[in-house]
C-alpha positions in Angstrom: -37.0 -31.1 -6.0 -40.4 -29.9 -4.9 -42.6 -27.8 -7.2 -42.0 -24.8 -4.9 -38.2 -25.2 -5.2 -38.4 -25.6 -9.0 -40.5 -22.5 -9.2 -38.0 -20.5 -7.1 -35.1 -21.8 -9.1 -36.7 -20.8 -12.4 -37.4 -17.3 -11.1 -33.8 -16.9 -9.8 -32.3 -18.3 -13.0 -34.3 -15.8 -15.0 -33.3 -12.9 -12.7 -29.6 -13.8 -12.9 -29.6 -14.4 -16.7 -31.4 -11.1 -17.3 -28.9 -9.3 -15.0 -26.0 -10.6 -17.1 -27.6 -9.9 -20.5 -29.0 -6.4 -19.6 -25.5 -5.5 -18.3 -23.7 -6.7 -21.4 -26.2 -5.6 -24.1 -28.6 -3.1 -22.5 -32.3 -3.3 -22.1 -33.4 -2.5 -25.6 -30.9 -5.0 -27.2 -31.9 -7.9 -25.0 -34.9 -10.0 -25.9 -37.0 -12.1 -23.6 -36.2 -15.1 -25.8 -32.4 -14.6 -25.1 -33.0 -14.4 -21.3 -35.1 -17.6 -21.3 -32.5 -19.4 -23.4 -29.7 -18.5 -21.0 -31.9 -19.4 -18.0 -33.0 -22.7 -19.7 -36.6 -21.6 -19.1 -39.8 -21.6 -21.1 -40.4 -18.3 -22.9 -43.7 -17.8 -21.1 -41.9 -18.0 -17.7 -41.0 -14.3 -17.8 -44.6 -13.3 -17.8 -45.5 -15.9 -15.2 -42.8 -14.8 -12.7 -42.4 -11.1 -13.5 -45.5 -10.1 -15.5 -43.4 -8.3 -18.2 -39.9 -7.5 -19.4 -40.2 -4.1 -17.9 -40.9 -5.5 -14.4 -38.1 -8.0 -14.8 -35.7 -5.1 -15.6 -36.8 -3.3 -12.4 -36.2 -6.5 -10.4 -32.7 -6.7 -12.0 -31.9 -3.2 -10.9 -32.9 -4.0 -7.3 -31.1 -7.4 -7.4 -27.8 -6.1 -8.8 -27.8 -3.2 -6.3 -28.4 -5.5 -3.4 -25.5 -7.8 -4.6 -23.2 -4.8 -4.5 -24.4 -3.7 -1.1 -23.7 -7.1 0.4 -20.3 -7.7 -1.3 -18.8 -4.2 -1.0 -20.5 -2.2 1.8 -19.9 1.5 1.9 -18.2 3.3 4.8 -20.0 2.9 8.2 -20.2 5.2 11.2 -17.5 3.0 12.8 -14.8 4.8 10.8 -12.7 7.1 13.1 -12.5 10.2 10.9 -14.2 11.7 7.9 -11.1 11.2 5.7 -11.2 7.5 6.3 -14.9 7.5 5.6 -14.3 9.1 2.3 -11.6 6.6 1.4 -13.8 3.6 2.4 -16.7 5.1 0.4 -14.5 5.5 -2.8 -12.9 2.1 -2.4 -16.2 0.3 -2.1 -17.6 2.4 -5.0 -14.7 1.4 -7.2 -15.0 -2.3 -6.3 -18.7 -2.2 -7.2 -17.9 -0.6 -10.6 -15.0 -2.8 -11.5 -16.1 -6.1 -10.1 -16.9 -9.1 -12.3 -17.8 -11.3 -9.4 -21.5 -10.4 -9.5 -24.4 -11.5 -11.8 -24.7 -8.3 -13.7 -23.5 -4.9 -12.5 -25.8 -2.1 -11.3 -23.4 0.7 -12.0 -22.9 -0.5 -15.6 -26.7 -0.5 -16.0 -26.7 3.0 -14.7 -24.1 4.0 -17.2 -26.2 2.6 -20.0 -29.2 4.5 -18.7 -27.2 7.8 -18.7 -26.4 7.2 -22.4 -29.8 6.0 -23.3 -32.6 6.5 -20.7 -35.1 3.7 -20.4 -38.7 4.3 -19.3 -38.9 0.8 -17.9 -36.7 1.8 -14.9 -39.1 4.5 -13.8 -37.7 6.4 -10.8 -35.9 3.4 -9.3 -32.4 4.3 -10.4 -32.8 7.9 -9.2 -34.0 6.8 -5.8 -31.0 4.5 -5.3 -28.4 6.9 -6.7 -29.9 9.8 -4.7 -29.1 8.0 -1.4 -25.4 7.4 -2.4 -25.2 11.1 -3.6 -26.5 12.3 -0.2 -23.9 10.1 1.6 -20.9 11.6 -0.2 -22.4 15.1 -0.1 -22.5 15.0 3.7 -18.8 13.8 3.8 -17.9 16.8 1.5 -19.7 19.3 3.7 -17.9 17.9 6.8 -14.5 18.1 5.0 -15.0 21.6 3.6 -16.1 22.9 7.0 -17.5 26.2 5.7 -20.8 27.4 4.4 -21.1 27.3 0.6 -23.7 27.4 -2.1 -25.5 24.1 -2.9 -24.1 24.3 -6.4 -20.5 24.1 -5.2 -21.2 21.0 -3.1 -23.1 19.4 -6.0 -20.1 20.1 -8.3 -17.7 18.6 -5.8 -19.9 15.5 -5.5 -19.9 15.1 -9.3 -16.1 15.6 -9.4 -15.5 12.7 -7.1 -18.1 10.4 -8.6 -17.0 11.0 -12.2 -13.4 10.0 -11.3 -14.7 6.6 -10.1 -17.1 6.1 -13.0 -14.5 6.8 -15.6 -12.2 4.0 -14.3 -14.8 1.3 -14.7 -17.3 2.2 -17.3 -15.0 2.6 -20.3 -13.1 -0.7 -20.2 -13.3 -1.4 -23.9 -12.2 2.1 -24.8 -9.4 2.0 -22.2 -8.1 -1.2 -23.8 -8.6 -0.2 -27.4 -7.6 3.4 -27.4 -5.1 3.6 -24.5 -3.7 0.1 -25.0 -4.1 -0.5 -21.3 -5.4 -3.6 -19.6 -8.9 -3.6 -18.1 -9.0 -2.8 -14.4 -9.8 -5.5 -11.8 -10.3 -5.6 -8.1 -6.5 -5.6 -7.5 -6.4 -2.1 -8.9 -9.1 -0.7 -6.7 -7.1 0.1 -3.6 -4.3 2.1 -5.3 -6.9 4.1 -7.3 -9.0 4.7 -4.2 -6.0 6.1 -2.3 -5.1 8.4 -5.2 -8.7 9.7 -5.8 -9.1 10.3 -2.0 -5.8 12.2 -1.7 -6.6 14.2 -4.8 -10.1 15.1 -3.7 -9.0 15.9 -0.1 -6.4 18.4 -1.4 -9.0 20.0 -3.6 -11.8 20.2 -1.0 -9.6 21.5 1.8 -7.9 24.2 -0.3 -10.9 25.3 -2.4 -11.3 29.0 -2.0 -14.3 30.3 0.1 
């Protein structure tokens, strides 16, 4: 292995290890020492490759989001109708939330930020989430087909997103309090169909 390859491998190991630990424990409860131990790297390597724990966290946010984009792409313009676009968007969204096939999970990191905001993320999360919000907002406007106040469209957007988030971000509570098994990818399709039908009925019959 060349020095350049070794350097690249160390950086990637740190990134993947940090993604796992930040997702499991949160930013504040994860130490640089733990990240380096999992990555089998020298403790000084975080500063060498990322300059700081804060910058490493921002890199993790970008990395975990890009993983999700590649593995579970959202609806594209190739879909024939807006109903199908909404279903594909929700299905991909659920897979991203539920999946355990990635190193870390962007949406679980977002959930932790919602409960306990972290200055280290800066505006990065808002920028990423805003793009997804705009996508689903445009689908809702097309489905509703009538002029409406921005607040109504915003509330419809939150209604759809919250149904998806609830299914994947409360796995421990679901298992402990409801005595139900954690969800996995095999559950995503049935829930996506249900949420889509439920939301379509609500949007199309919502009073003007």
